[in-house]
C-alpha positions as CSV (number, residue, x, y, z in Angstrom):
1,M,-0.1,-0.1,0.0
2,F,2.7,2.4,0.9
3,E,5.6,0.9,-1.2
4,H,6.1,4.1,-3.3
5,L,5.9,6.5,-0.4
6,Q,9.2,8.1,1.1
7,V,9.5,8.9,4.7
8,A,12.2,11.0,6.5
9,F,13.0,11.3,10.3
10,H,14.7,13.9,12.4
11,T,15.4,13.5,16.1
12,L,15.9,16.4,18.6
13,G,17.4,15.9,22.0
14,C,18.8,12.9,23.9
15,K,19.9,9.4,22.9
16,L,16.6,8.1,24.4
17,N,14.8,10.0,21.7
18,F,17.1,8.5,19.1
19,S,16.3,5.0,20.3
20,E,12.5,5.7,20.1
21,T,12.8,7.2,16.6
22,S,14.5,4.0,15.5
23,T,11.4,2.1,16.7
24,L,9.3,4.5,14.6
25,I,11.6,3.8,11.6
26,R,11.1,0.1,12.0
27,Q,7.3,0.5,12.0
28,F,7.4,2.4,8.7
29,E,9.7,-0.1,7.3
30,D,7.2,-2.8,8.2
31,K,4.5,-0.8,6.1
32,K,6.9,-1.0,3.1
33,F,7.8,2.8,3.3
34,Q,11.1,3.8,1.6
35,I,13.3,5.6,4.2
36,T,15.1,8.6,3.0
37,S,17.3,11.5,4.1
38,F,15.6,14.3,6.1
39,D,17.5,16.7,3.8
40,L,15.7,15.3,0.6
41,F,12.3,15.1,-0.8
42,A,9.9,12.9,1.1
43,D,6.2,12.3,1.2
44,V,6.1,12.1,5.0
45,Y,8.3,13.8,7.5
46,V,8.5,12.8,11.2
47,I,10.1,15.0,13.8
48,N,10.6,13.6,17.2
49,T,11.1,16.6,19.5
50,C,12.7,17.4,22.9
51,S,11.7,20.3,25.2
52,V,14.5,20.5,27.7
53,T,15.4,24.0,26.4
54,E,13.7,26.8,24.6
55,N,16.1,26.3,21.7
56,A,14.6,22.8,21.1
57,D,11.1,24.3,20.6
58,K,12.4,26.8,18.1
59,E,14.4,24.2,16.2
60,C,11.1,22.2,15.7
61,Q,9.6,25.3,14.0
62,K,12.6,25.8,11.8
63,L,12.4,22.1,10.8
64,V,8.9,22.3,9.7
65,R,9.6,25.2,7.5
66,K,12.6,23.4,6.1
67,V,10.6,20.3,5.0
68,L,7.8,22.3,3.5
69,R,10.4,24.1,1.3
70,Q,11.5,20.6,0.1
71,N,7.9,19.4,-0.5
72,P,5.0,21.8,0.1
73,N,2.6,18.9,0.1
74,A,4.5,16.7,2.6
75,Y,2.6,15.1,5.5
76,V,4.3,16.5,8.7
77,I,4.1,14.6,11.9
78,I,5.4,16.0,15.2
79,T,5.9,13.8,18.3
80,G,8.1,13.7,21.4
81,C,8.4,15.8,24.5
82,Y,7.5,19.1,23.0
83,A,4.4,17.6,21.3
84,Q,3.3,16.2,24.8
85,L,3.7,19.5,26.5
86,K,2.4,21.8,23.9
87,P,0.3,20.0,21.4
88,E,-2.1,22.9,20.6
89,E,0.8,25.2,19.9
90,I,2.3,22.9,17.5
91,S,-1.1,22.0,15.8
92,Q,-1.4,25.7,14.8
93,M,2.0,25.7,13.0
94,E,1.5,26.1,9.3
95,G,2.2,22.8,7.6
96,V,1.8,20.5,10.6
97,D,-0.7,17.6,9.9
98,L,-0.5,15.4,13.0
99,V,0.6,15.8,16.6
100,L,1.1,12.7,18.7
101,G,1.9,12.5,22.5
102,A,4.5,10.4,24.3
103,K,2.2,7.3,24.4
104,E,0.5,7.7,21.1
105,K,3.7,7.9,19.0
106,F,4.2,4.2,19.2
107,H,0.8,3.6,17.8
108,L,1.2,6.1,15.0
109,F,-0.6,4.1,12.3
110,D,-3.7,3.9,14.5
111,F,-4.2,7.7,14.0
112,I,-3.7,7.9,10.3
113,Q,-6.3,7.1,7.6
114,S,-4.2,8.5,4.8
115,F,-1.2,10.7,4.3
116,E,-3.0,13.5,2.4
117,K,-2.2,17.0,3.5
118,R,-4.6,18.6,5.9
119,D,-5.9,22.0,6.4
120,Y,-5.0,22.1,10.1
121,G,-3.1,19.8,12.5
122,H,-4.9,17.0,14.3
123,T,-3.9,16.3,17.8
124,F,-3.9,13.1,19.9
125,V,-2.2,13.5,23.2
126,G,-3.1,11.6,26.3
127,G,-2.5,12.7,30.0
128,L,0.1,11.7,32.4
129,E,-2.2,9.1,33.8
130,D,-2.0,7.4,30.5
131,M,1.7,7.1,30.5
132,N,2.0,3.9,32.5
133,D,3.4,1.3,30.0
134,F,7.0,0.8,28.8
135,K,7.8,0.6,25.0
136,P,11.1,-1.1,24.3
137,S,13.2,0.7,22.0
138,Y,16.8,0.7,20.5
139,S,18.6,2.6,17.9
140,S,21.0,1.0,15.4
141,E,21.9,3.6,12.8
142,E,25.6,3.1,13.7
143,R,27.4,0.1,12.5
144,T,28.9,-0.9,15.8
145,R,26.9,0.8,18.6
146,A,23.2,0.5,19.7
147,F,21.3,2.7,22.1
148,L,19.1,0.6,24.3
149,K,16.2,2.1,26.2
150,V,15.9,0.4,29.6
151,Q,13.8,2.9,31.6
152,D,11.3,5.8,30.9
153,G,9.8,8.6,32.9
154,C,11.0,10.4,36.1
155,D,9.8,10.8,39.7
156,Y,12.2,13.5,40.6
157,P,10.8,17.0,41.2
158,C,13.8,19.0,39.9
159,T,12.5,22.7,39.8
160,Y,13.8,23.4,36.2
161,C,12.7,20.2,34.5
162,T,9.6,19.4,32.3
163,I,10.5,15.8,31.6
164,P,8.1,14.4,34.3
165,L,5.4,16.4,32.7
166,A,6.4,15.1,29.2
167,R,7.1,11.5,30.1
168,G,5.3,10.6,33.2
169,K,6.3,8.5,36.1
170,S,9.4,6.3,36.2
171,R,8.9,2.9,34.8
172,S,10.9,-0.1,33.7
173,P,10.6,-3.4,31.9
174,Y,11.5,-6.8,33.3
175,I,15.1,-7.7,33.0
176,S,14.0,-10.8,30.9
177,E,12.6,-8.4,28.3
178,V,15.9,-6.3,28.2
179,L,17.9,-9.5,27.8
180,E,15.7,-10.6,24.9
181,L,16.0,-7.3,23.1
182,T,19.7,-7.2,23.9
183,Q,20.2,-10.6,22.2
184,K,18.5,-9.3,19.1
185,I,21.0,-6.4,19.0
186,I,23.8,-8.9,19.5
187,D,22.5,-11.0,16.6
188,K,22.6,-7.9,14.3
189,G,26.3,-7.8,14.9
190,H,26.5,-4.7,17.2
191,Q,29.5,-4.7,19.5
192,E,28.7,-2.0,21.9
193,I,25.3,-1.2,23.8
194,V,24.7,2.1,25.5
195,L,22.0,1.8,28.2
196,T,19.7,4.8,28.0
197,G,16.5,6.3,29.8
198,V,15.4,9.5,31.5
199,N,16.7,8.2,34.9
200,I,18.2,4.9,34.4
201,G,19.5,4.5,38.0
202,D,15.9,4.5,39.0
203,F,15.3,1.1,37.2
204,Y,12.6,-0.8,39.2
205,N,9.6,-3.0,38.5
206,D,7.0,-5.0,40.3
207,K,9.4,-8.0,40.5
208,K,11.7,-5.7,42.7
209,E,14.4,-6.0,40.0
210,T,16.9,-3.1,40.4
211,F,19.5,-1.5,38.1
212,F,22.3,-3.4,39.8
213,D,20.4,-6.6,39.0
214,L,20.1,-5.4,35.4
215,I,23.7,-4.7,34.8
216,Q,24.8,-8.0,36.4
217,A,22.4,-9.9,34.1
218,L,23.7,-8.0,31.0
219,D,27.3,-8.7,32.0
220,K,26.7,-12.4,31.3
221,L,25.8,-11.8,27.7
222,S,28.3,-12.0,24.8
223,I,28.4,-8.4,24.0
224,P,32.0,-7.0,24.0
225,R,31.1,-3.5,25.3
226,I,28.4,-2.0,27.4
227,R,28.3,1.7,28.5
228,I,26.1,3.3,31.2
229,S,24.6,6.7,29.9
230,S,23.9,9.5,32.3
231,I,23.1,8.4,35.8
232,E,22.1,10.4,38.9
233,P,25.0,10.6,41.5
234,N,22.7,9.5,44.4
235,L,21.8,6.4,42.3
236,L,25.4,5.6,41.3
237,S,26.2,3.4,44.4
238,N,29.6,2.2,45.3
239,Q,28.2,-1.3,44.6
240,I,27.7,-0.2,40.9
241,I,31.1,1.4,40.7
242,E,32.9,-1.7,42.1
243,F,31.0,-3.9,39.8
244,V,32.0,-1.8,36.6
245,A,35.5,-1.9,37.8
246,Q,35.8,-5.6,37.7
247,S,33.6,-6.1,34.6
248,N,35.0,-7.4,31.3
249,H,32.1,-5.8,29.4
250,F,31.1,-2.5,31.1
251,M,33.4,0.4,30.1
252,P,35.1,2.8,32.4
253,H,33.1,5.6,31.3
254,F,30.5,7.5,33.5
255,H,28.3,10.6,32.9
256,I,27.1,12.0,36.0
257,P,24.9,15.2,36.2
258,L,26.1,17.7,38.7
259,Q,24.1,20.9,37.5
260,S,25.7,23.1,40.2
261,G,28.6,23.1,42.5
262,S,26.8,25.5,44.9
263,P,24.9,24.0,47.8
264,K,22.5,26.8,47.7
265,I,21.6,26.4,44.1
266,L,21.4,22.5,44.5
267,R,18.7,23.2,47.1
268,L,16.9,25.6,44.9
269,M,17.0,23.0,42.1
270,K,15.6,20.2,44.5
271,R,18.5,18.0,43.5
272,R,18.5,14.7,45.5
273,Y,22.2,14.9,46.7
274,K,24.8,17.2,48.3
275,R,27.9,18.2,46.8
276,E,29.8,15.9,49.1
277,V,28.0,12.9,47.6
278,Y,29.1,13.9,44.1
279,E,32.6,14.3,45.1
280,S,32.7,10.9,46.9
281,R,31.4,9.2,43.7
282,V,34.0,10.6,41.6
283,T,36.7,9.9,44.2
284,K,35.6,6.2,44.3
285,I,35.7,5.9,40.5
286,K,39.1,7.3,40.2
287,E,40.3,5.2,43.2
288,L,39.3,2.0,41.4
289,M,39.6,3.0,37.8
290,P,42.2,5.8,37.5
291,H,41.9,5.6,33.6
292,A,38.0,6.1,33.8
293,C,36.4,8.9,31.7
294,I,33.9,11.0,33.8
295,G,31.6,13.4,32.1
296,V,29.6,16.1,33.9
297,D,26.3,18.0,33.2
298,V,26.1,21.5,34.6
299,I,23.7,24.4,34.3
300,V,24.8,28.0,34.6
301,G,22.6,31.0,35.3
302,F,19.9,29.3,37.3
303,P,17.6,31.9,39.0
304,N,19.3,33.5,42.1
305,E,22.8,32.2,41.0
306,T,25.2,35.0,42.2
307,E,28.8,35.4,41.0
308,E,29.8,33.8,44.3
309,D,27.6,30.7,43.6
310,F,29.1,30.4,40.1
311,Q,32.6,30.7,41.5
312,E,31.8,27.7,43.9
313,T,30.7,25.8,40.8
314,Y,33.9,26.7,39.0
315,Q,36.2,25.8,41.8
316,F,34.5,22.6,42.5
317,L,34.7,21.5,38.9
318,H,38.4,22.7,38.7
319,E,39.5,20.5,41.6
320,L,37.5,17.4,40.6
321,P,39.3,14.8,38.5
322,V,36.6,14.7,35.8
323,S,37.1,14.6,32.1
324,Y,34.7,17.0,30.3
325,F,31.5,19.0,30.9
326,H,28.3,19.4,29.0
327,V,27.4,23.1,29.9
328,F,23.8,24.3,29.6
329,S,22.5,27.9,30.1
330,Y,19.4,27.8,32.2
331,S,16.3,28.1,30.1
332,S,13.0,29.0,31.8
333,R,10.3,26.3,31.1
334,A,6.6,26.9,31.6
335,N,4.9,24.9,34.5
336,T,8.1,24.6,36.4
337,E,8.9,26.0,39.9
338,A,12.1,27.7,38.7
339,S,10.1,29.7,36.2
340,E,8.3,31.4,39.0
341,M,11.5,32.2,41.0
342,P,12.8,35.7,41.4
343,N,16.1,37.0,40.3
344,H,16.6,35.5,36.9
345,V,20.1,35.9,35.5
346,P,20.5,38.1,32.4
347,N,21.4,36.3,29.2
348,S,24.6,38.1,28.8
349,I,25.9,36.8,32.2
350,K,24.7,33.3,31.3
351,N,26.7,33.4,28.1
352,E,29.8,34.7,29.9
353,R,29.6,32.0,32.5
354,S,29.0,29.2,29.9
355,K,32.1,30.4,27.9
356,I,34.2,30.2,31.1
357,L,33.1,26.6,32.0
358,R,33.5,25.5,28.4
359,N,37.0,26.7,28.4
360,L,37.6,24.8,31.6
361,S,36.1,21.8,30.1
362,E,38.5,21.9,27.1
363,K,41.3,22.1,29.5
364,K,40.1,19.1,31.4
365,R,39.6,17.2,28.2
366,H,43.2,17.9,27.1
367,E,44.6,16.9,30.6
368,F,42.7,13.8,30.7
369,A,43.6,12.7,27.1
370,I,47.3,13.6,27.0
371,Q,48.2,11.1,29.8
372,F,47.3,8.3,27.4
373,L,49.7,9.3,24.6
374,N,51.9,6.4,23.6
375,T,49.8,3.9,25.6
376,E,47.9,0.9,24.4
377,R,44.1,0.7,24.4
378,E,41.5,-1.4,22.9
379,V,39.5,0.6,20.1
380,L,36.1,-0.2,18.6
381,V,36.2,1.1,15.1
382,E,32.9,3.0,14.0
383,S,31.6,4.3,10.8
384,K,32.7,7.9,10.9
385,T,35.4,8.7,8.3
386,L,37.7,11.7,7.7
387,N,40.5,12.1,5.1
388,G,40.6,8.5,4.4
389,K,40.6,7.4,8.1
390,V,38.0,5.8,10.3
391,M,37.2,6.8,13.9
392,G,36.7,4.6,16.9
393,H,36.6,5.0,20.6
394,T,38.7,3.6,23.4
395,D,37.1,1.8,26.4
396,N,37.4,5.2,28.3
397,Y,35.9,7.1,25.4
398,L,38.9,8.7,23.7
399,K,38.5,9.3,20.0
400,V,41.1,7.6,17.8
401,W,41.6,7.8,14.0
402,L,42.8,4.7,12.3
403,P,43.4,3.6,8.6
404,N,40.2,3.1,6.8
405,D,40.7,-0.7,6.3
406,C,40.3,-1.2,10.1
407,E,37.1,-2.6,11.6
408,G,35.9,-4.2,14.8
409,L,37.9,-4.2,18.1
410,Q,41.5,-3.5,17.5
411,K,44.5,-3.2,19.9
412,V,45.9,0.2,19.3
413,K,48.8,2.4,20.3
414,L,47.9,6.1,20.7
415,V,50.8,7.6,18.7
416,K,49.8,11.3,18.1
417,H,47.7,13.6,20.1
418,I,45.6,15.6,17.5
419,E,43.4,17.9,19.7
420,S,41.3,17.9,22.7
421,D,40.5,14.1,23.3
422,S,41.5,12.9,19.7
423,F,44.4,10.8,18.7
424,E,45.9,9.1,15.7
425,G,46.4,5.4,16.4
426,E,48.5,2.6,15.1
427,I,47.3,-1.0,15.0
428,I,49.2,-3.3,17.3
429,H,47.3,-6.5,16.6
430,K,44.2,-7.1,14.5
431,S,41.8,-8.6,16.9
432,N,39.7,-11.5,16.0
433,L,36.3,-10.4,17.5
434,K,34.7,-13.9,17.3
435,E,37.5,-15.5,19.2
436,K,37.4,-12.7,21.8
437,N,33.8,-13.3,22.3
438,I,34.4,-17.0,22.8
439,V,37.0,-16.3,25.4
440,N,34.8,-13.9,27.3
441,L,32.1,-16.6,27.5
442,L,34.4,-19.2,28.9
């Protein structure tokens, strides 16, 4: 029925969104659609949105205008967090035909009779009380790596965040379901899995299975590499850190949101940890895994953040043995406590503070990377190419460029530091991945 129709996808936001977009792609493939690039002509365009920042909302509007230039008669579908939060606003955008909420997006074809252009956008968005099921998802666009969704929703009341409003309560599948999907990913030839979710450390179900139970079960499978994506510091227990340190499959790479190094601002944000807890987690990781890469999320310009508060954050990050930061300027979101707070920080000051922390982050990246020059590490080659070379990542997430005839897992010497956290590598021994997997299973 749809064999001659072309569909294109675009994803805004986090890796969780990417994994869910991949599930949507597979649904269209099952209906015999032809998948094409978002930059090309298509009959149908699907935009999976984010609403963490104001810029994500604006980007959605720009994308709608872009696809209508490519095909004025295209059928445009908007879904994701922004669609859940502001469906009526999106439905009034010129050119939008269908708006689907967080639950409805996985049942997309139930809401479409035809892909003919409409005069106005139709909206199907349920309430938070409807978001009580878990939809398994994984992305597999990359040749070697897959992002596996293991948790959805969030019960944390952070005062700046709309995610609980967009995705509902925290919920998780059974471990047996995760293992079944993981085996499918392994069978497709992927050599690395990244565990994703809104708050993955909060993994829990009615069987009382926890995140620690999950990673123990996954560690028994024949997948060479597993990474834990962003995990809250209060949920990153010493037990988890100790397990990763002795695991053959879990990589020495952590991404731990801090958001602020100021105790005052952490309280205003209603974060569920104190600064001392964060420091203790980083210390424990470095004690057991000195080579581990540690990434940090930090927000600048939160309401009431004074220069003194910012300097507390700067000094805290400066002294911590972390590897890089993701820096975000605070963005006021409707229906959050922070949006009603007094003393919002001017954009000019937020921009200045962001620049200062990004400069510190680059210094941290360089300091972390340079210590591995002329050392040997295992690299998983990926699909990105540049000037006749392919790129891969070490276990501790350093970028390494290798000759373009390399693939799979390789033992590599990091022979030249290029910039930041990137190296040129020299193959030491061409690994046999199948043999390695057999050894890991014994």
